[in-house]
KEKE-3310 file (N, C-alpha, C; in steps of 0.2 Angstrom, whole numbers, plus 5000, padded with zeros to 4 digits):
npx = (5036:5029:5030:5046:5044:5039:5047:5057:5052:5043:5029:5011:5007:5010:5014:5018:5030:5038:5040:5031:5027:5031:5041:5036:5036:5049:5056:5050:5057:5070:5068:5066:5077:5087:5079:5084:5098:5099:5094:5106:5114:5110:5114:5107:5099:5089:5083:5082:5072:5060:5057:5049:5054:5053:5059:5066:5072:5072:5060:5059:5066:5060:5046:5053:5057:5043:5039:5046:5046:5032:5031:5038:5030:5023:5013:5001:5000:5010:5022:5017:5020:5033:5040:5036:5024:5007:4996:4990:4987:4997:5007:5001:4999:5014:5017:5011:5014:5028:5026:5024:5033:5043:5041:5042:5052:5069:5082:5076:5072:5086:5092:5084:5088:5100:5096:5089:5100:5106)
npy = (4930:4935:4948:4951:4946:4958:4968:4966:4969:4959:4952:4946:4943:4932:4937:4950:4945:4939:4948:4949:4965:4973:4984:4990:5000:5001:4991:4992:5001:4996:4986:4995:5001:4989:4985:4997:4995:4983:4986:4994:4983:4977:4986:5000:5014:5023:5032:5030:5021:5028:5037:5038:5028:5013:5003:4986:4979:4989:4990:4977:4978:4986:4978:4969:4975:4979:4966:4963:4972:4972:4959:4961:4966:4980:4991:4993:5004:5013:5004:5011:5024:5026:5022:5032:5033:5037:5030:5018:5004:5003:4995:4984:4978:4975:4966:4957:4954:4951:4939:4932:4932:4926:4913:4908:4913:4912:4919:4931:4926:4925:4936:4942:4936:4938:4952:4952:4946:4956)
npz = (5255:5243:5246:5245:5232:5225:5230:5220:5209:5201:5196:5199:5185:5172:5159:5161:5167:5159:5149:5139:5136:5123:5113:5101:5090:5091:5087:5071:5068:5069:5058:5047:5048:5043:5029:5023:5023:5016:5004:4999:4998:4987:4978:4977:4982:4993:4990:4977:4978:4981:4971:4955:4947:4937:4932:4929:4940:4949:4952:4956:4969:4976:4979:4987:4999:5004:5003:5015:5023:5029:5033:5045:5051:5050:5045:5031:5024:5033:5026:5012:5015:5019:5006:4999:4992:4989:4990:5000:4994:4983:4989:4996:4982:4980:4990:4987:4974:4976:4983:4974:4965:4972:4973:4959:4952:4951:4949:4957:4969:4975:4975:4985:4997:4999:5000:5011:5021:5023)
capx = (5039:5025:5035:5051:5042:5035:5052:5061:5046:5043:5023:5007:5006:5016:5016:5021:5038:5043:5044:5026:5025:5038:5042:5033:5041:5057:5055:5048:5064:5074:5065:5066:5085:5088:5078:5089:5105:5098:5096:5112:5116:5108:5117:5104:5098:5081:5080:5080:5064:5055:5057:5044:5057:5048:5063:5065:5076:5071:5052:5060:5068:5053:5043:5058:5057:5038:5038:5049:5043:5025:5033:5040:5027:5022:5005:5002:5000:5016:5025:5017:5022:5041:5043:5033:5018:5001:4989:4992:4987:5003:5010:4998:5001:5018:5017:5007:5020:5034:5025:5024:5040:5047:5040:5043:5057:5076:5085:5073:5075:5095:5091:5078:5093:5105:5092:5088:5106:5113)
capy = (4928:4941:4955:4949:4948:4964:4973:4964:4971:4953:4953:4940:4940:4930:4940:4953:4944:4937:4953:4950:4970:4976:4991:4988:5005:5000:4985:4992:5005:4991:4983:4999:5000:4982:4985:5001:4990:4977:4991:4995:4977:4976:4991:5006:5020:5021:5037:5026:5017:5032:5040:5034:5022:5008:5000:4980:4979:4994:4988:4971:4981:4990:4974:4966:4980:4979:4961:4963:4976:4968:4953:4962:4969:4987:4991:4992:5013:5015:5005:5016:5032:5027:5021:5038:5032:5040:5025:5008:4997:5001:4990:4978:4974:4975:4961:4949:4952:4947:4931:4926:4930:4921:4908:4906:4915:4909:4926:4936:4922:4925:4945:4943:4932:4946:4958:4950:4944:4962)
capz = (5248:5240:5250:5242:5225:5225:5229:5216:5201:5199:5197:5197:5179:5169:5152:5162:5171:5152:5143:5132:5132:5120:5110:5092:5088:5089:5081:5066:5066:5067:5052:5042:5046:5040:5023:5020:5022:5010:4996:4998:4997:4979:4973:4975:4988:4996:4986:4970:4978:4980:4964:4952:4942:4935:4930:4934:4944:4955:4957:4961:4975:4981:4981:4991:5004:5005:5008:5021:5031:5030:5037:5050:5056:5046:5041:5022:5026:5035:5020:5006:5017:5019:4999:4996:4989:4990:4990:5003:4988:4982:4995:4995:4976:4980:4991:4983:4969:4978:4985:4967:4961:4977:4971:4952:4949:4955:4952:4963:4978:4975:4976:4992:4999:4999:5005:5018:5025:5024)
cpx = (5036:5031:5041:5050:5040:5042:5058:5057:5044:5033:5017:5006:5011:5017:5021:5031:5041:5042:5037:5027:5034:5035:5039:5036:5045:5057:5054:5054:5068:5074:5066:5074:5089:5086:5082:5096:5104:5095:5099:5117:5115:5112:5113:5103:5092:5080:5078:5074:5059:5053:5052:5048:5054:5053:5065:5069:5075:5066:5052:5061:5062:5048:5047:5055:5050:5035:5041:5047:5035:5027:5037:5037:5022:5017:5005:5003:5006:5022:5025:5020:5030:5042:5038:5030:5012:4996:4993:4992:4993:5008:5007:4998:5008:5021:5015:5013:5027:5034:5026:5029:5045:5046:5038:5050:5065:5080:5083:5074:5082:5095:5088:5084:5097:5103:5090:5091:5110:5113)
cpy = (4932:4948:4957:4952:4955:4969:4972:4966:4963:4953:4946:4937:4939:4933:4946:4952:4941:4940:4953:4960:4973:4981:4989:4994:5005:4993:4987:4997:5001:4986:4988:5000:4994:4983:4992:4997:4984:4981:4991:4990:4977:4982:4998:5010:5021:5027:5035:5024:5023:5037:5036:5031:5015:5004:4993:4979:4985:4993:4980:4972:4984:4984:4970:4970:4980:4973:4961:4967:4974:4962:4956:4967:4976:4984:4993:5001:5014:5013:5010:5022:5032:5024:5030:5038:5036:5036:5022:5003:4996:4996:4984:4973:4972:4969:4954:4948:4949:4940:4927:4926:4926:4914:4903:4908:4915:4917:4930:4931:4924:4932:4944:4940:4937:4951:4957:4947:4951:4965)
cpz = (5245:5240:5246:5233:5222:5225:5222:5208:5200:5201:5197:5190:5176:5162:5155:5164:5165:5146:5136:5131:5128:5115:5103:5089:5085:5086:5075:5064:5065:5061:5047:5042:5043:5032:5021:5019:5016:5004:4994:4996:4990:4975:4972:4982:4989:4992:4978:4971:4978:4974:4960:4943:4942:4931:4932:4940:4952:4958:4959:4966:4979:4981:4985:4997:5006:5008:5016:5027:5033:5034:5041:5055:5055:5045:5032:5022:5028:5030:5016:5009:5017:5011:4996:4990:4992:4994:4995:4997:4984:4982:4995:4987:4976:4985:4991:4977:4971:4982:4979:4964:4966:4975:4963:4947:4953:4956:4957:4969:4977:4979:4985:4997:5003:5002:5011:5024:5026:5032)
residu = (MET:ARG:GLN:ALA:MET:GLU:ARG:GLU:GLY:ILE:THR:ASP:SER:LEU:TRP:LEU:ASN:VAL:GLY:ALA:ARG:VAL:ASP:LYS:ASP:TYR:ASP:LYS:GLU:ILE:ALA:MET:GLN:ARG:ALA:ARG:ARG:GLY:VAL:ARG:ALA:LEU:GLY:LEU:GLU:TRP:VAL:ASP:LEU:VAL:LYS:ARG:ASP:ARG:ARG:GLY:HIS:VAL:ALA:ASP:THR:ARG:HIS:MET:VAL:SER:LYS:TYR:LEU:ARG:ASP:HIS:GLY:LEU:THR:PHE:ARG:GLU:ILE:SER:GLU:SER:LEU:GLY:ARG:ILE:ASN:HIS:THR:THR:SER:VAL:HIS:SER:VAL:LYS:GLN:ALA:ASN:VAL:LEU:LEU:GLU:ILE:ASP:LYS:SER:PHE:VAL:ASP:LYS:TYR:GLN:ILE:PHE:SER:ASN:ALA)
# end
């Protein structure tokens, strides 16, 4: 029995057998692609988020992207680099802002649904 398991690549470790070893970089890349689709669904392009544009709909979209990427495993530093920001604290602020807006602003919730379902 043990020899058959070794031939098939099955180990004694339960975690290795059920796929606990996951490629985290692949998951982050998928999250980035989905975030880019969500930005396009809201009528913007990624370069609009990277610019120093502080208009409401651009800032709200930036908050949505930060929250979405954070919820999907990216670090604050990775989020700030992807949005062209120098400091990771802007990403921390954006995630906090998105959480607050999701609780109190119905239009933000509707836009976030469009963003996350794209």
